[in-house]
C-alpha positions as a Markdown table, in Angstrom:
| # | Residue | x | y | z |
|---|---|---|---|---|
| 1 | Unk | 142.4 | 66.0 | 116.5 |
| 2 | Unk | 139.9 | 64.6 | 118.7 |
| 3 | Unk | 141.8 | 65.5 | 121.5 |
| 4 | Unk | 141.8 | 69.1 | 120.4 |
| 5 | Unk | 138.3 | 69.0 | 119.7 |
| 6 | Unk | 137.3 | 67.6 | 123.2 |
| 7 | Unk | 139.3 | 70.1 | 125.0 |
| 8 | Unk | 137.4 | 72.9 | 122.9 |
| 9 | Unk | 134.0 | 71.8 | 123.9 |
| 10 | Unk | 135.1 | 71.2 | 127.3 |
| 11 | Unk | 136.3 | 74.7 | 127.5 |
| 12 | Unk | 133.0 | 75.8 | 125.6 |
| 13 | Unk | 130.7 | 74.1 | 128.1 |
| 14 | Unk | 132.8 | 75.6 | 131.0 |
| 15 | Unk | 132.3 | 79.0 | 129.7 |
| 16 | Unk | 128.5 | 78.9 | 128.8 |
| 17 | Unk | 127.6 | 77.1 | 132.0 |
| 18 | Unk | 130.1 | 78.3 | 134.6 |
| 19 | Unk | 131.3 | 81.7 | 133.5 |
| 20 | Unk | 128.1 | 83.0 | 132.6 |
| 21 | Unk | 125.4 | 84.6 | 134.6 |
| 22 | Unk | 123.0 | 82.3 | 135.3 |
| 23 | Unk | 120.0 | 84.6 | 135.8 |
| 24 | Unk | 120.1 | 84.8 | 132.0 |
| 25 | Unk | 120.4 | 81.0 | 131.0 |
| 26 | Unk | 116.7 | 80.6 | 129.5 |
| 27 | Unk | 116.1 | 84.0 | 128.3 |
| 28 | Unk | 115.1 | 84.0 | 124.9 |
| 29 | Unk | 118.5 | 83.8 | 122.2 |
| 30 | Unk | 120.8 | 83.7 | 125.5 |
| 31 | Unk | 121.5 | 79.8 | 125.7 |
| 32 | Unk | 123.9 | 79.8 | 123.0 |
| 33 | Unk | 125.9 | 82.4 | 120.7 |
| 34 | Unk | 125.2 | 80.6 | 117.5 |
| 35 | Unk | 121.8 | 81.8 | 116.7 |
| 36 | Unk | 122.6 | 85.1 | 117.1 |
| 37 | Unk | 126.0 | 84.8 | 115.2 |
| 38 | Unk | 124.2 | 82.9 | 112.3 |
| 39 | Unk | 121.4 | 85.8 | 112.4 |
| 40 | Unk | 124.7 | 88.4 | 112.4 |
| 41 | Unk | 126.3 | 86.4 | 109.3 |
| 42 | Unk | 123.0 | 86.2 | 107.4 |
| 43 | Unk | 122.4 | 89.6 | 107.6 |
| 44 | Unk | 125.9 | 90.6 | 106.2 |
| 45 | Unk | 125.2 | 88.0 | 103.0 |
| 46 | Unk | 121.6 | 89.5 | 103.0 |
| 47 | Unk | 123.0 | 92.9 | 102.8 |
| 48 | Unk | 125.6 | 93.1 | 100.4 |
| 49 | Unk | 124.5 | 90.2 | 98.3 |
| 50 | Unk | 120.9 | 88.9 | 98.2 |
| 51 | Unk | 118.8 | 91.5 | 98.6 |
| 52 | Unk | 120.6 | 93.8 | 96.2 |
| 53 | Unk | 120.2 | 90.9 | 93.7 |
| 54 | Unk | 116.5 | 90.3 | 94.2 |
| 55 | Unk | 115.6 | 94.4 | 93.9 |
| 56 | Unk | 117.9 | 94.6 | 90.8 |
| 57 | Unk | 115.1 | 94.2 | 88.5 |
| 58 | Unk | 112.3 | 95.7 | 90.7 |
| 59 | Unk | 111.3 | 99.5 | 91.3 |
| 60 | Unk | 112.6 | 101.3 | 94.4 |
| 61 | Unk | 109.8 | 101.4 | 96.9 |
| 62 | Unk | 108.2 | 104.5 | 98.1 |
| 63 | Unk | 108.4 | 104.0 | 101.8 |
| 64 | Unk | 107.7 | 107.6 | 103.4 |
| 65 | Unk | 105.0 | 106.7 | 105.6 |
| 66 | Unk | 106.8 | 103.4 | 106.9 |
| 67 | Unk | 109.9 | 105.4 | 107.5 |
| 68 | Unk | 107.9 | 107.6 | 109.6 |
| 69 | Unk | 106.1 | 105.3 | 111.9 |
| 70 | Unk | 109.7 | 103.0 | 111.8 |
| 71 | Unk | 111.7 | 105.9 | 113.4 |
| 72 | Unk | 108.8 | 107.2 | 115.6 |
| 73 | Unk | 109.1 | 103.5 | 116.7 |
| 74 | Unk | 113.0 | 103.4 | 117.2 |
| 75 | Unk | 112.8 | 106.9 | 119.2 |
| 76 | Unk | 110.1 | 105.8 | 121.6 |
| 77 | Unk | 111.7 | 102.4 | 122.0 |
| 78 | Unk | 115.3 | 104.1 | 122.5 |
| 79 | Unk | 113.8 | 106.3 | 125.0 |
| 80 | Unk | 112.3 | 103.5 | 127.1 |
| 81 | Unk | 115.3 | 101.9 | 127.1 |
| 82 | Unk | 116.9 | 105.0 | 128.5 |
| 83 | Unk | 114.9 | 105.8 | 130.8 |
| 84 | Unk | 115.3 | 102.1 | 132.4 |
| 85 | Unk | 119.2 | 102.3 | 132.2 |
| 86 | Unk | 119.0 | 105.4 | 134.1 |
| 87 | Unk | 116.0 | 104.0 | 136.6 |
| 88 | Unk | 118.0 | 100.5 | 136.9 |
| 89 | Unk | 120.9 | 102.5 | 138.3 |
| 90 | Unk | 122.8 | 105.3 | 136.3 |
| 91 | Unk | 120.5 | 107.6 | 138.1 |
| 92 | Unk | 122.5 | 108.1 | 141.3 |
| 93 | Unk | 123.4 | 104.5 | 142.1 |
| 94 | Unk | 125.9 | 103.6 | 139.9 |
| 95 | Unk | 129.5 | 104.9 | 139.6 |
| 96 | Unk | 131.2 | 106.6 | 136.7 |
| 97 | Unk | 134.7 | 105.1 | 137.8 |
| 98 | Unk | 134.0 | 101.7 | 138.3 |
| 99 | Unk | 130.7 | 99.9 | 138.4 |
| 100 | Unk | 130.8 | 96.1 | 139.4 |
| 101 | Unk | 128.2 | 93.7 | 138.1 |
| 102 | Unk | 125.7 | 92.9 | 140.9 |
| 103 | Unk | 124.7 | 89.4 | 139.9 |
| 104 | Unk | 122.3 | 88.8 | 142.9 |
| 105 | Unk | 118.6 | 88.4 | 142.3 |
| 106 | Unk | 118.2 | 92.0 | 143.8 |
| 107 | Unk | 114.8 | 93.6 | 141.8 |
| 108 | Unk | 117.1 | 96.6 | 140.7 |
| 109 | Unk | 120.1 | 93.9 | 139.3 |
| 110 | Unk | 117.5 | 92.2 | 137.6 |
| 111 | Unk | 115.6 | 95.2 | 136.6 |
| 112 | Unk | 119.4 | 96.4 | 135.1 |
| 113 | Unk | 119.5 | 92.6 | 133.3 |
| 114 | Unk | 115.9 | 92.9 | 131.7 |
| 115 | Unk | 117.1 | 96.4 | 130.2 |
| 116 | Unk | 120.4 | 95.1 | 128.7 |
| 117 | Unk | 118.4 | 92.3 | 127.1 |
| 118 | Unk | 115.8 | 94.7 | 125.3 |
| 119 | Unk | 118.7 | 96.5 | 124.4 |
| 120 | Unk | 120.1 | 93.5 | 122.7 |
| 121 | Unk | 116.7 | 93.2 | 121.0 |
| 122 | Unk | 117.0 | 96.6 | 119.7 |
| 123 | Unk | 120.2 | 95.8 | 117.8 |
| 124 | Unk | 117.9 | 93.5 | 115.4 |
| 125 | Unk | 115.4 | 96.1 | 115.3 |
| 126 | Unk | 117.7 | 98.1 | 113.5 |
| 127 | Unk | 118.4 | 96.0 | 110.5 |
| 128 | Unk | 115.4 | 97.4 | 109.3 |
| 129 | Unk | 117.4 | 100.4 | 108.3 |
| 130 | Unk | 119.4 | 98.6 | 106.2 |
| 131 | Unk | 116.2 | 96.2 | 104.6 |
| 132 | Unk | 114.6 | 100.0 | 104.0 |
| 133 | Unk | 117.5 | 101.0 | 102.0 |
| 134 | Unk | 117.5 | 98.2 | 99.7 |
| 135 | Unk | 113.7 | 98.3 | 98.8 |
| 136 | Unk | 114.3 | 102.2 | 98.0 |
| 137 | Unk | 117.1 | 100.9 | 95.8 |
| 138 | Unk | 119.6 | 103.2 | 97.8 |
| 139 | Unk | 122.1 | 100.2 | 97.9 |
| 140 | Unk | 125.3 | 102.7 | 97.8 |
| 141 | Unk | 124.3 | 103.4 | 101.5 |
| 142 | Unk | 124.7 | 99.8 | 102.6 |
| 143 | Unk | 128.6 | 100.7 | 103.0 |
| 144 | Unk | 131.1 | 99.3 | 104.6 |
| 145 | Unk | 130.4 | 101.3 | 107.8 |
| 146 | Unk | 126.6 | 100.3 | 107.8 |
| 147 | Unk | 127.1 | 96.6 | 107.3 |
| 148 | Unk | 129.8 | 96.8 | 110.2 |
| 149 | Unk | 128.2 | 98.9 | 112.4 |
| 150 | Unk | 125.0 | 97.0 | 112.6 |
| 151 | Unk | 126.1 | 93.4 | 111.8 |
| 152 | Unk | 129.1 | 93.3 | 114.6 |
| 153 | Unk | 126.4 | 95.1 | 117.4 |
| 154 | Unk | 124.2 | 92.2 | 118.3 |
| 155 | Unk | 126.9 | 89.6 | 118.9 |
| 156 | Unk | 128.7 | 92.1 | 120.6 |
| 157 | Unk | 125.9 | 92.9 | 123.1 |
| 158 | Unk | 124.8 | 89.1 | 123.0 |
| 159 | Unk | 128.5 | 88.8 | 124.8 |
| 160 | Unk | 127.7 | 91.3 | 127.6 |
| 161 | Unk | 124.4 | 90.0 | 128.0 |
| 162 | Unk | 125.5 | 86.4 | 128.7 |
| 163 | Unk | 128.5 | 87.7 | 131.0 |
| 164 | Unk | 127.8 | 91.0 | 132.1 |
| 165 | Unk | 124.6 | 92.2 | 132.1 |
| 166 | Unk | 125.0 | 95.4 | 134.3 |
| 167 | Unk | 127.8 | 97.0 | 135.6 |
| 168 | Unk | 130.4 | 99.5 | 134.1 |
| 169 | Unk | 130.2 | 98.9 | 130.5 |
| 170 | Unk | 126.4 | 99.6 | 130.5 |
| 171 | Unk | 127.2 | 102.8 | 130.0 |
| 172 | Unk | 128.1 | 102.5 | 126.6 |
| 173 | Unk | 124.7 | 101.2 | 126.1 |
| 174 | Unk | 123.1 | 104.3 | 128.1 |
| 175 | Unk | 124.9 | 106.5 | 125.9 |
| 176 | Unk | 124.3 | 104.7 | 122.6 |
| 177 | Unk | 120.4 | 104.9 | 123.4 |
| 178 | Unk | 120.5 | 108.6 | 124.0 |
| 179 | Unk | 122.3 | 109.2 | 120.7 |
| 180 | Unk | 119.7 | 106.9 | 119.2 |
| 181 | Unk | 116.7 | 108.9 | 120.2 |
| 182 | Unk | 118.2 | 112.3 | 118.9 |
| 183 | Unk | 119.0 | 110.3 | 115.6 |
| 184 | Unk | 116.0 | 108.8 | 115.0 |
| 185 | Unk | 113.7 | 111.4 | 116.2 |
| 186 | Unk | 116.0 | 113.7 | 113.2 |
| 187 | Unk | 115.3 | 110.7 | 110.7 |
| 188 | Unk | 111.5 | 110.9 | 111.8 |
| 189 | Unk | 111.2 | 114.9 | 110.9 |
| 190 | Unk | 113.2 | 114.0 | 107.8 |
| 191 | Unk | 111.2 | 111.4 | 106.2 |
| 192 | Unk | 107.7 | 113.6 | 106.9 |
| 193 | Unk | 108.9 | 115.8 | 103.7 |
| 194 | Unk | 110.8 | 118.9 | 102.4 |
| 195 | Unk | 108.6 | 121.4 | 104.5 |
| 196 | Unk | 109.6 | 120.0 | 107.9 |
| 197 | Unk | 113.6 | 120.2 | 106.8 |
| 198 | Unk | 113.7 | 123.6 | 108.2 |
| 199 | Unk | 113.4 | 121.8 | 111.7 |
| 200 | Unk | 116.3 | 119.7 | 111.3 |
| 201 | Unk | 118.8 | 122.6 | 110.4 |
| 202 | Unk | 121.0 | 120.9 | 112.7 |
| 203 | Unk | 121.8 | 117.3 | 110.4 |
| 204 | Unk | 125.3 | 118.0 | 109.7 |
| 205 | Unk | 125.9 | 117.7 | 113.6 |
| 206 | Unk | 124.7 | 114.2 | 114.3 |
| 207 | Unk | 127.9 | 112.8 | 112.9 |
| 208 | Unk | 129.8 | 114.9 | 115.2 |
| 209 | Unk | 127.4 | 114.1 | 117.9 |
| 210 | Unk | 128.1 | 110.2 | 117.3 |
| 211 | Unk | 131.8 | 110.6 | 117.3 |
| 212 | Unk | 131.9 | 112.5 | 120.7 |
| 213 | Unk | 129.6 | 109.6 | 121.8 |
| 214 | Unk | 132.7 | 107.4 | 120.9 |
| 215 | Unk | 135.0 | 109.2 | 122.4 |
| 216 | Unk | 133.2 | 109.1 | 125.6 |
| 217 | Unk | 132.5 | 105.2 | 125.4 |
| 218 | Unk | 136.3 | 104.4 | 125.2 |
| 219 | Unk | 137.4 | 106.9 | 127.6 |
| 220 | Unk | 134.8 | 105.8 | 130.0 |
| 221 | Unk | 136.1 | 101.8 | 129.6 |
| 222 | Unk | 139.9 | 102.4 | 129.3 |
| 223 | Unk | 139.8 | 104.3 | 133.0 |
| 224 | Unk | 139.8 | 100.7 | 134.3 |
| 225 | Unk | 143.3 | 100.1 | 132.7 |
| 226 | Unk | 144.7 | 102.5 | 135.6 |
| 227 | Unk | 142.2 | 101.7 | 138.6 |
| 228 | Unk | 141.1 | 98.9 | 140.5 |
| 229 | Unk | 137.5 | 97.6 | 139.6 |
| 230 | Unk | 136.1 | 94.3 | 140.2 |
| 231 | Unk | 135.0 | 94.5 | 136.6 |
| 232 | Unk | 136.2 | 92.0 | 133.8 |
| 233 | Unk | 138.9 | 93.6 | 132.3 |
| 234 | Unk | 138.5 | 91.8 | 129.1 |
| 235 | Unk | 135.2 | 92.6 | 128.2 |
| 236 | Unk | 136.1 | 96.5 | 129.2 |
| 237 | Unk | 138.7 | 96.1 | 126.5 |
| 238 | Unk | 136.7 | 94.9 | 124.0 |
| 239 | Unk | 134.0 | 97.7 | 124.5 |
| 240 | Unk | 136.7 | 100.3 | 124.5 |
| 241 | Unk | 138.4 | 98.9 | 121.1 |
| 242 | Unk | 134.9 | 99.1 | 119.6 |
| 243 | Unk | 134.8 | 102.9 | 120.2 |
| 244 | Unk | 137.9 | 103.2 | 118.7 |
| 245 | Unk | 136.9 | 101.2 | 115.3 |
| 246 | Unk | 133.8 | 103.1 | 115.0 |
| 247 | Unk | 135.4 | 106.4 | 116.0 |
| 248 | Unk | 137.5 | 106.0 | 112.7 |
| 249 | Unk | 135.0 | 104.6 | 110.5 |
| 250 | Unk | 132.5 | 107.7 | 111.3 |
| 251 | Unk | 135.5 | 110.2 | 110.8 |
| 252 | Unk | 135.9 | 108.1 | 107.3 |
| 253 | Unk | 132.0 | 109.4 | 106.6 |
| 254 | Unk | 132.2 | 113.0 | 108.2 |
| 255 | Unk | 135.4 | 113.5 | 106.1 |
| 256 | Unk | 133.7 | 112.2 | 102.9 |
| 257 | Unk | 130.3 | 114.0 | 103.7 |
| 258 | Unk | 130.9 | 117.2 | 104.6 |
| 259 | Unk | 134.9 | 118.1 | 104.4 |
| 260 | Unk | 135.2 | 116.7 | 101.1 |
| 261 | Unk | 131.9 | 117.7 | 99.7 |
| 262 | Unk | 132.6 | 121.0 | 100.3 |
| 263 | Unk | 135.9 | 121.4 | 98.6 |
| 264 | Unk | 134.3 | 119.9 | 95.3 |
| 265 | Unk | 131.5 | 122.6 | 96.3 |
| 266 | Unk | 134.1 | 125.5 | 96.1 |
| 267 | Unk | 135.3 | 123.9 | 93.3 |
| 268 | Unk | 132.3 | 123.8 | 90.9 |
| 269 | Unk | 131.6 | 127.3 | 92.1 |
| 270 | Unk | 135.2 | 128.8 | 91.1 |
| 271 | Unk | 135.1 | 127.0 | 87.7 |
| 272 | Unk | 131.8 | 127.2 | 86.6 |
| 273 | Unk | 131.4 | 129.8 | 83.7 |
| 274 | Unk | 128.9 | 130.0 | 80.9 |
| 275 | Unk | 127.5 | 126.4 | 81.3 |
| 276 | Unk | 130.9 | 124.5 | 81.0 |
| 277 | Unk | 132.5 | 123.3 | 84.4 |
| 278 | Unk | 135.7 | 121.7 | 85.2 |
| 279 | Unk | 135.9 | 119.6 | 88.2 |
| 280 | Unk | 139.2 | 118.4 | 90.2 |
| 281 | Unk | 139.6 | 114.9 | 89.1 |
| 282 | Unk | 141.6 | 112.5 | 91.4 |
| 283 | Unk | 144.5 | 112.2 | 89.5 |
| 284 | Unk | 144.8 | 116.0 | 89.5 |
| 285 | Unk | 143.7 | 117.0 | 86.2 |
| 286 | Unk | 140.5 | 118.5 | 85.5 |
| 287 | Unk | 137.4 | 116.8 | 83.8 |
| 288 | Unk | 135.1 | 118.9 | 81.8 |
| 289 | Unk | 131.7 | 118.6 | 81.9 |
| 290 | Unk | 128.3 | 120.2 | 80.7 |
| 291 | Unk | 124.8 | 119.6 | 79.0 |
| 292 | Unk | 123.8 | 117.8 | 82.1 |
| 293 | Unk | 126.7 | 115.6 | 82.8 |
| 294 | Unk | 127.4 | 118.2 | 85.9 |
| 295 | Unk | 124.8 | 116.7 | 88.2 |
| 296 | Unk | 125.8 | 112.9 | 87.3 |
| 297 | Unk | 129.3 | 113.6 | 88.0 |
| 298 | Unk | 128.6 | 115.0 | 91.3 |
| 299 | Unk | 125.8 | 112.5 | 92.3 |
| 300 | Unk | 129.0 | 109.6 | 91.7 |
| 301 | Unk | 131.2 | 111.9 | 93.7 |
| 302 | Unk | 129.3 | 113.1 | 96.5 |
| 303 | Unk | 127.0 | 110.0 | 97.4 |
| 304 | Unk | 125.9 | 109.7 | 100.9 |
| 305 | Unk | 128.2 | 106.7 | 101.4 |
| 306 | Unk | 128.9 | 105.6 | 105.0 |
| 307 | Unk | 125.0 | 106.8 | 106.2 |
| 308 | Unk | 123.4 | 104.3 | 108.6 |
| 309 | Unk | 120.3 | 104.8 | 108.6 |
| 310 | Unk | 117.1 | 105.1 | 106.6 |
| 311 | Unk | 115.6 | 108.6 | 105.9 |
| 312 | Unk | 114.1 | 110.2 | 102.5 |
| 313 | Unk | 116.9 | 112.5 | 100.7 |
| 314 | Unk | 116.5 | 115.4 | 102.8 |
| 315 | Unk | 118.7 | 117.5 | 100.6 |
| 316 | Unk | 116.1 | 118.1 | 98.0 |
| 317 | Unk | 115.2 | 120.4 | 100.6 |
| 318 | Unk | 117.2 | 123.2 | 99.3 |
| 319 | Unk | 115.5 | 123.3 | 95.9 |
| 320 | Unk | 112.8 | 126.1 | 96.0 |
| 321 | Unk | 109.8 | 125.7 | 94.4 |
| 322 | Unk | 110.5 | 128.3 | 91.6 |
| 323 | Unk | 113.7 | 126.0 | 90.4 |
| 324 | Unk | 112.6 | 123.8 | 87.4 |
| 325 | Unk | 114.3 | 120.9 | 86.1 |
| 326 | Unk | 114.8 | 121.4 | 82.3 |
| 327 | Unk | 116.9 | 120.2 | 79.5 |
| 328 | Unk | 118.1 | 117.1 | 81.2 |
| 329 | Unk | 119.2 | 118.6 | 84.4 |
| 330 | Unk | 118.2 | 117.3 | 87.8 |
| 331 | Unk | 119.2 | 117.7 | 91.4 |
| 332 | Unk | 119.6 | 121.5 | 91.4 |
| 333 | Unk | 121.3 | 122.3 | 88.3 |
| 334 | Unk | 120.4 | 123.7 | 85.4 |
| 335 | Unk | 122.0 | 125.5 | 82.4 |
| 336 | Unk | 125.6 | 124.5 | 83.8 |
| 337 | Unk | 125.0 | 126.4 | 87.0 |
| 338 | Unk | 124.7 | 124.7 | 90.3 |
| 339 | Unk | 121.9 | 125.9 | 93.3 |
| 340 | Unk | 123.8 | 125.8 | 96.6 |
| 341 | Unk | 122.4 | 124.1 | 99.7 |
| 342 | Unk | 122.2 | 125.8 | 102.9 |
| 343 | Unk | 124.8 | 124.1 | 104.5 |
| 344 | Unk | 127.0 | 124.2 | 101.7 |
| 345 | Unk | 126.7 | 120.4 | 100.8 |
| 346 | Unk | 125.3 | 119.8 | 97.1 |
| 347 | Unk | 122.3 | 117.7 | 96.3 |
| 348 | Unk | 123.0 | 114.1 | 95.5 |
| 349 | Unk | 119.2 | 112.8 | 95.0 |
| 350 | Unk | 115.7 | 114.0 | 94.2 |
| 351 | Unk | 113.8 | 111.1 | 95.5 |
| 352 | Unk | 111.5 | 113.2 | 97.2 |
| 353 | Unk | 110.4 | 115.4 | 94.3 |
| 354 | Unk | 110.7 | 112.8 | 92.3 |
| 355 | Unk | 109.9 | 109.3 | 94.3 |
| 356 | Unk | 109.0 | 107.2 | 91.3 |
| 357 | Unk | 112.8 | 107.7 | 90.0 |
| 358 | Unk | 114.8 | 104.2 | 89.8 |
| 359 | Unk | 117.3 | 105.9 | 92.3 |
| 360 | Unk | 114.5 | 106.8 | 94.7 |
| 361 | Unk | 116.9 | 107.4 | 101.9 |
| 362 | Unk | 120.9 | 107.4 | 106.9 |
| 363 | Unk | 123.9 | 107.6 | 111.0 |
| 364 | Unk | 125.2 | 109.0 | 110.4 |
| 365 | Unk | 122.2 | 107.4 | 111.7 |
| 366 | Unk | 125.2 | 107.5 | 112.2 |
| 367 | Unk | 126.1 | 109.9 | 113.7 |
| 368 | Unk | 124.2 | 102.8 | 112.7 |
């Protein structure tokens, strides 16, 4: 056993000291993978266990103003990183077919390495997405997709930063920061309140935008399987597999959020008569609901699970001021009839209209 442990230690020291990029060795968080790994593990524990328990007996916080400023910061931060990636190589100097890493102290190569480090830091600032969900008691949004997406990214980017701070796989970061510019801008507008909803009619396309991103990422990475390029193939495969994994996860979210939601909406419309509605159940039978239970059932079945970033519940925009909530009905439902949203997806929350509610938050943000 002692021999095995010694060999593992020697391999680890050789990996860290001889195979990594010596330029970044003394940069913050770069000397060892363990600080980043521990932060990621704590993030998962905090998100799924500790924080929900701490908030269990506390009221949801109204963070609308904080969300506006946070998403503004993230939009500007992403825009700056995107600009730096362009200036460091992707604006004409880099090849989309094959781009080796420049490990020299050339000013442009060092600028690219610094940009990669800031992109790494941005993966930690995105942890606030989860914190805001939990403080607003939107724990249903802290899904498997959300935690995987945010929890594994810092460590994955750390490895790229440690061994390949530049070159072919930075296309992934370039594209991802561009998506985040659009995404956080959308969340900022959404957090500003219902009167701004008309300017973000394109919300349902965010998830599609993210899925296109993942297809572009793994296509760009895997092309090196068929051409010679002086770039570490192991890291290329690692990034490509990330693209595939996130594509499947976001596809599931898209189907749950839009495809299945539209089917439920059509079923409600077809079966809704005289204040008594039958909803299709998962076992093929119909569930009769009435007297205010309709909204509760749909909330349970149509929550925005899998969403990645924090916004206020912009679905409430579709409820007009002259639509009053009466007799225990809420979320756009009154007297057994359901108000329709502009995009055909039924509203799931009333957090904007009732910010003091105990249920008072996305990615699609992801389209994390």
